[in-house]
C-alpha positions in Angstrom: 23.1 9.7 19.7 24.0 6.8 21.8 22.2 3.5 21.8 20.3 2.8 24.8 20.0 -1.1 25.1 18.2 -0.8 28.4 15.0 1.4 26.9 11.7 0.7 28.3 8.8 -0.8 26.3 8.1 0.9 23.2 10.8 3.6 23.8 11.2 5.8 20.7 14.0 8.0 19.7 14.3 10.2 16.6 17.5 10.0 14.3 17.8 12.0 11.2 19.8 10.1 8.9 22.4 12.8 7.9 23.7 12.2 11.4 24.8 8.7 10.8 28.2 8.0 10.5 30.0 5.4 8.1 30.0 2.2 10.3 31.2 -1.2 9.8 29.0 -4.1 10.5 28.6 -5.1 14.2 26.1 -6.7 16.4 24.6 -10.3 16.6 24.3 -12.5 14.0 26.6 -13.9 11.1 27.1 -10.5 9.7 30.4 -10.6 8.0 29.7 -13.8 6.0 28.9 -13.6 2.2 25.2 -14.5 1.8 24.6 -17.9 -0.2 23.4 -17.0 -3.7 20.4 -18.5 -5.4 19.6 -17.7 -9.2 16.2 -17.2 -10.3 14.4 -15.4 -13.0 15.9 -12.2 -14.7 18.6 -11.6 -12.3 16.3 -12.2 -9.2 17.2 -14.5 -6.4 14.7 -16.8 -4.5 14.2 -17.4 -0.9 12.2 -20.6 0.4 11.8 -21.7 -3.1 9.6 -18.7 -4.1 10.8 -15.4 -2.9 12.0 -13.2 -5.8 14.5 -10.4 -5.1 16.0 -7.7 -7.3 19.8 -8.6 -8.0 21.9 -10.7 -10.0 22.6 -12.8 -6.8 21.3 -12.3 -3.2 21.1 -14.3 -0.3 18.6 -16.9 0.9 18.3 -19.4 3.9 20.4 -22.4 3.4 17.3 -24.7 2.8 16.1 -22.4 -0.2 16.1 -23.7 -3.6 15.0 -21.8 -6.8 11.5 -22.6 -8.1 12.0 -20.9 -11.5 15.7 -21.8 -12.8 16.5 -19.7 -15.8 19.7 -17.9 -16.9 20.8 -14.7 -15.0 22.2 -11.8 -16.9 25.5 -10.2 -15.8 25.3 -7.8 -13.1 28.4 -5.9 -14.4 27.8 -2.4 -15.9 26.2 -2.3 -19.5 26.9 1.2 -19.9 29.0 4.3 -18.6 27.0 6.1 -16.2 26.5 9.9 -17.4 26.3 11.3 -13.7 25.1 10.6 -10.4 21.9 8.6 -9.8 18.6 10.6 -9.1 15.1 10.0 -8.2 12.5 11.6 -10.4 10.8 14.7 -8.8 7.3 13.8 -7.2 4.5 15.2 -9.2 2.2 16.4 -6.2 1.9 20.2 -4.8 3.5 19.8 -1.7 7.2 20.0 -0.7 8.2 16.6 0.8 10.0 16.3 4.2 11.4 13.3 5.9 12.9 12.2 9.3 14.0 8.8 10.7 12.7 7.1 13.9 14.5 4.6 16.1 11.8 2.3 17.7 12.2 -0.4 20.3 9.6 -2.9 21.1 10.6 -4.3 24.6 7.3 -6.7 24.4 9.0 -9.2 22.1 12.5 -10.4 21.5 13.9 -10.2 18.0 12.6 -13.2 15.7 15.7 -13.7 14.0 18.5 -13.0 16.5 16.9 -13.6 19.9 20.1 -12.9 21.9 19.8 -9.3 20.4 17.1 -8.9 22.9 13.9 -6.5 22.2 12.8 -6.1 18.7 14.5 -2.7 17.1 13.2 -0.9 14.0 14.4 1.8 12.0 11.7 3.7 10.2 11.7 6.6 7.7 8.8 9.0 7.3 8.2 11.1 4.2 5.2 13.8 4.7 4.0 17.1 3.2 6.1 19.9 4.4 5.6 23.7 4.9 8.7 24.4 2.7 11.7 23.0 1.1 14.0 23.9 4.1 16.9 21.8 5.3 19.3 19.6 3.2 18.2 16.7 0.9 18.0 13.5 2.6 20.8 11.2 1.7 19.3 7.9 0.1 21.8 5.5 2.1 25.0 5.8 3.6 28.5 5.0 1.7 28.8 1.7 3.9 25.2 0.7 3.4 25.7 1.3 -0.5 28.9 -1.0 -0.4 27.0 -3.9 1.6 23.7 -3.5 -0.8 25.8 -3.9 -3.9 28.0 -6.7 -2.3 24.9 -8.7 -1.3 23.3 -8.3 -4.6 26.6 -9.4 -6.4 26.8 -6.2 -8.4 30.4 -5.2 -9.4 32.1 -2.9 -11.6 30.6 0.2 -9.9 31.8 2.4 -7.5 31.0 0.8 -3.9 29.5 4.0 -2.7 27.5 4.8 -5.8 23.9 4.4 -4.2 25.0 6.8 -1.5 25.3 9.6 -4.2 21.6 9.2 -5.2 19.9 12.5 -5.5 16.4 12.3 -3.6 13.7 15.2 -3.3 12.9 15.1 0.2 14.3 17.6 2.8 15.5 16.3 6.1 13.3 17.3 9.2 11.4 20.1 7.2 8.4 20.9 9.0 5.4 19.0 8.7 2.3 20.7 7.0 -1.4 19.8 7.5 -4.4 19.9 9.7 -4.7 17.8 12.6 -6.1 14.3 11.9 -6.5 14.8 8.2 -3.5 13.0 6.5 -3.9 9.5 5.4 -0.8 7.1 6.6 0.6 4.6 4.2 3.1 1.9 5.6 5.5 0.6 3.0 7.4 -2.7 3.5 10.5 -3.4 1.2 11.6 -6.7 -0.4 13.7 -9.2 1.6 17.4 -7.9 1.9 16.3 -4.4 0.7 16.3 -1.4 2.9 13.3 0.8 3.3 15.2 3.4 1.1 14.5 1.2 -1.8 10.9 2.5 -2.0 11.7 6.2 -1.7 10.6 7.3 -5.2 7.1 6.0 -4.3 7.1 7.5 -0.8 8.2 10.7 -2.0 5.3 11.0 -4.7 2.6 9.9 -1.9 4.0 12.4 0.4 3.7 15.1 -2.4 0.3 14.4 -2.6 -0.7 14.6 1.2 0.0 11.1 2.6 2.4 10.4 5.4 4.5 7.5 4.5 6.3 5.0 6.9 8.8 2.9 5.4 10.2 -0.1 7.7 13.5 -1.6 7.8 12.9 -5.2 9.1 16.1 -5.8 11.1 18.2 -8.6 10.2 16.5 -9.1 7.0 18.1 -6.2 5.1 21.9 -6.2 3.7 22.5 -3.1 6.0 20.4 -1.3 8.6 22.2 1.7 10.5 21.1 2.5 14.1 22.0 5.5 16.4 25.4 5.7 17.2 26.6 4.0 13.9 25.7 0.5 14.9 24.9 -1.4 11.7 23.0 -4.8 11.4 23.1 -7.0 8.3 21.2 -10.0 6.9 21.3 -12.5 9.7 18.0 -14.0 8.4 19.9 -15.0 5.2 21.9 -17.4 6.9 19.4 -19.3 8.9 18.1 -22.7 8.3 14.3 -22.2 9.1 11.4 -24.3 8.2 8.7 -22.4 6.4 11.0 -19.2 6.2 8.6 -17.3 4.0 5.6 -17.8 6.2 7.7 -16.9 9.3 8.9 -13.5 7.7 5.6 -12.7 6.7 3.9 -13.2 10.1 6.7 -11.2 11.6 6.6 -8.4 9.2 2.9 -8.1 10.0 3.8 -7.7 13.9 6.4 -5.2 12.7 3.9 -3.1 10.9 1.2 -3.1 13.8 3.8 -1.9 16.4 4.9 1.0 14.0 1.2 2.0 13.6 0.9 1.9 17.2 4.0 4.1 17.6 2.5 6.7 15.2 -1.1 7.0 16.2 -1.0 5.8 19.9 -1.2 8.1 23.1 2.3 8.8 23.1 3.3 9.0 19.3 7.1 8.7 18.4 6.8 11.7 15.8 6.2 15.4 16.3 3.9 15.6 13.4 1.7 12.4 14.3 -1.4 14.5 15.1 -1.7 15.1 11.6 -2.4 11.4 10.8 -6.1 10.3 10.5 -6.1 7.0 12.5 -9.1 5.9 10.4 -7.3 6.1 7.0 -4.3 3.7 7.2 -3.1 1.3 4.4 0.0 -0.7 3.4 2.0 -1.6 0.3 5.1 -3.6 -0.1 7.3 -5.0 -2.7 7.9 -8.7 -3.0 8.1 -10.2 0.7 6.7 -6.6 1.7 3.8 -7.0 -0.6 3.2 -10.6 0.5 3.0 -9.3 4.1 0.4 -6.7 3.3 -2.6 -9.3 3.2 -1.2 -11.2 6.4 -1.0 -7.4 8.2 -4.8 -6.8 7.1 -5.9 -10.1 8.4 -4.6 -9.3 11.9 -5.0 -5.6 12.0 -8.4 -4.1 11.1 -6.7 -0.6 11.2 -5.2 -1.1 7.8 -8.1 -0.6 5.4 -6.5 -1.4 2.2 -3.2 -3.2 0.6 -1.0 -3.6 -2.2 1.2 -6.6 -3.2 3.9 -5.5 -5.6 5.3 -8.6 -7.3 5.3 -10.5 -4.1 4.8 -14.4 -3.8 2.1 -14.9 -1.2 4.0 -17.2 1.4 1.2 -17.4 4.0 -2.1 -18.2 2.3 -5.1 -15.9 2.9 -7.3 -17.8 5.5 -10.7 -19.0 4.3 -12.4 -16.1 6.1 -10.8 -14.1 3.6 -10.0 -10.2 3.4 -12.9 -8.2 2.6 -11.0 -4.9 2.4 -9.6 -3.4 -0.9 -6.5 -5.3 -2.3 -4.4 -4.8 -5.5 -2.0 -7.1 -7.1 0.4 -5.3 -9.2 3.4 -7.4 -10.6 5.5 -8.6 -13.7 3.8 -10.9 -16.3 5.1 -13.9 -14.7 2.5 -13.1 -12.3 -0.2 -13.3 -14.8 -3.0 -15.9 -14.0 -1.8 -19.4 -14.6 1.8 -18.1 -14.6 4.9 -19.1 -12.8 3.5 -18.1 -9.1 0.4 -19.9 -8.4 -0.2 -18.2 -5.1 -1.8 -15.4 -6.5 -4.4 -17.5 -8.4 -4.7 -19.6 -4.9 -5.5 -16.5 -2.9 -7.8 -14.3 -5.4 -10.8 -16.3 -4.3 -10.0 -15.1 -0.7 -10.0 -11.5 -1.2 -13.7 -10.7 -1.1 -13.7 -7.1 -1.3 -12.8 -4.6 -4.1 -9.7 -6.0 -6.0 -7.7 -5.9 -9.2 -5.0 -7.8 -10.6 -2.8 -5.9 -12.8 0.6 -6.9 -14.6 2.9 -4.7 -16.4 4.4 -5.9 -19.5 8.2 -5.3 -19.8 8.7 -5.0 -16.1 11.1 -7.0 -13.9 10.9 -7.6 -10.3 13.0 -4.5 -9.4 10.6 -2.3 -11.5 8.2 -1.8 -8.5 11.1 -0.3 -6.4 13.8 2.1 -7.0 16.3 -0.3 -8.2 15.2 -0.8 -11.9 15.6 2.9 -12.3 18.8 3.2 -10.3 20.5 0.3 -12.0 19.8 1.7 -15.3 21.4 4.9 -14.3 24.5 3.2 -13.0 25.0 1.0 -16.1 23.7 -2.2 -14.6 21.2 -4.4 -17.0 18.5 -6.2 -14.8 16.7 -7.3 -18.1 13.7 -5.2 -18.1 12.1 -3.6 -21.3 11.1 -0.2 -19.8 12.9 2.7 -19.3 14.1 3.8 -15.9 11.6 6.7 -15.4 8.7 4.9 -17.0 8.9 2.1 -14.3 8.7 4.8 -11.4 6.0 6.8 -13.3 3.6 3.4 -13.7 4.3 2.3 -10.1 3.5 5.8 -8.6 0.5 6.4 -10.7 -1.3 3.2 -10.1 -0.5 2.8 -6.5 -1.6 6.5 -5.7 -4.9 5.8 -7.8 -5.5 3.0 -5.6 -5.0 4.9 -2.2 -6.9 8.0 -3.4 -9.8 5.7 -4.2 -9.9 3.7 -0.8 -8.5 6.3 1.6 -9.9 9.5 0.1 -12.9 8.2 -1.8 -11.8 9.8 -5.1 -13.2 8.1 -8.1 -10.2 6.5 -10.3 -11.4 5.7 -13.8 -7.6 4.3 -14.2 -8.4 1.3 -12.1 -11.6 0.3 -14.1 -10.1 -0.5 -17.4 -6.9 -0.5 -19.5 -5.6 2.9 -20.2 -4.1 4.3 -23.6 -1.6 6.3 -21.4 -0.3 3.3 -19.9 -0.7 0.5 -22.4 2.0 -1.6 -20.6 -0.6 -2.2 -17.7 -2.9 -5.1 -18.3 -6.0 -5.9 -16.5 -6.1 -9.7 -15.4 -9.2 -11.9 -15.2 -8.3 -15.2 -13.4 -11.5 -16.8 -14.0 -10.5 -16.9 -17.8 -6.7 -17.1 -17.3 -6.1 -14.0 -19.5 -4.9 -10.4 -19.3 -5.9 -7.5 -21.5 
């Protein structure tokens, strides 16, 4: 499919990921330069002094500095992988389908590379399907795998190893459901991470009857492939921008609202869009994506609930507060009074239903696919949880939150600690304690 740079406002094209070629980086921005590296806790990188990313090294704006200087473990392989990496099967009753959309918002220029013209996004949808027909969706292309590993400083593994990851969703399978009954969850990944980094969570939610939209925030990811094989890289990594985190969060909120428009508006971008219930929309994100959830809710009342998974809150919640349900879910450095003070600062401005949970033994990557995949390919990110356990915990608590707030199904799991998940601690900021 050819790329149409002259498309009108809000033009939408569908792209199935298995049709993508193996491109080389092109397009505006300093895409071929090696990103600057900033060391931070447990193999995570920092952006604007606070942003944590899963990697041994990663990129940051030139003005960034690490706020938590600690040692970084080797990113080289710690074990010999026994086979191709895989995502655990989702636990819900529905087969899972997936497709990709190319969206173009001609109403605004790209915030990172204005000379590129209108803002373009690639979006993956995961949804309940009528059957397991069609090929399993690829995780990433070989070229994307190479650029992701290069950007994160991971060596000693095949460059295409992430592209071999076995997923559970079937490309372009027929959507299942009744008109205007399926809740919509938007997922926003961490800075430099692609939308595929939250696939295990997306597949789980889709198997439970949710439509899930994962967004690649263009020029913020190490690799994003567009129709026709055009590939962009992390131009934002090379910019010297004042208050980078705040700008990124605000931009992502606009991206999310645009995607919601495209899925629920009068001329939706997806053939199954009529299944979506526009009154039941929520958002979750990892790292910078999680930090963007509250900002999105402040600006878009359609988003009824939000989850921040281990993300520093770059844009403070305004004094007016967020009165809709919100969940903090992170590693123990996000405990009250811990190394990231932004959760303490913003807790009082969450005025609706709220919980603050931390997971003992987790690292930043534990709330994405990358802790799981890193362990499978022999890379040690420093966590104490097994590969599948990180996925199980994230899936279970995120699903409980959305089942409660989008479907009204009681969730005792969110009321107190569970013996089934002893790693998950409930925090009380007023006493600076977790149990």
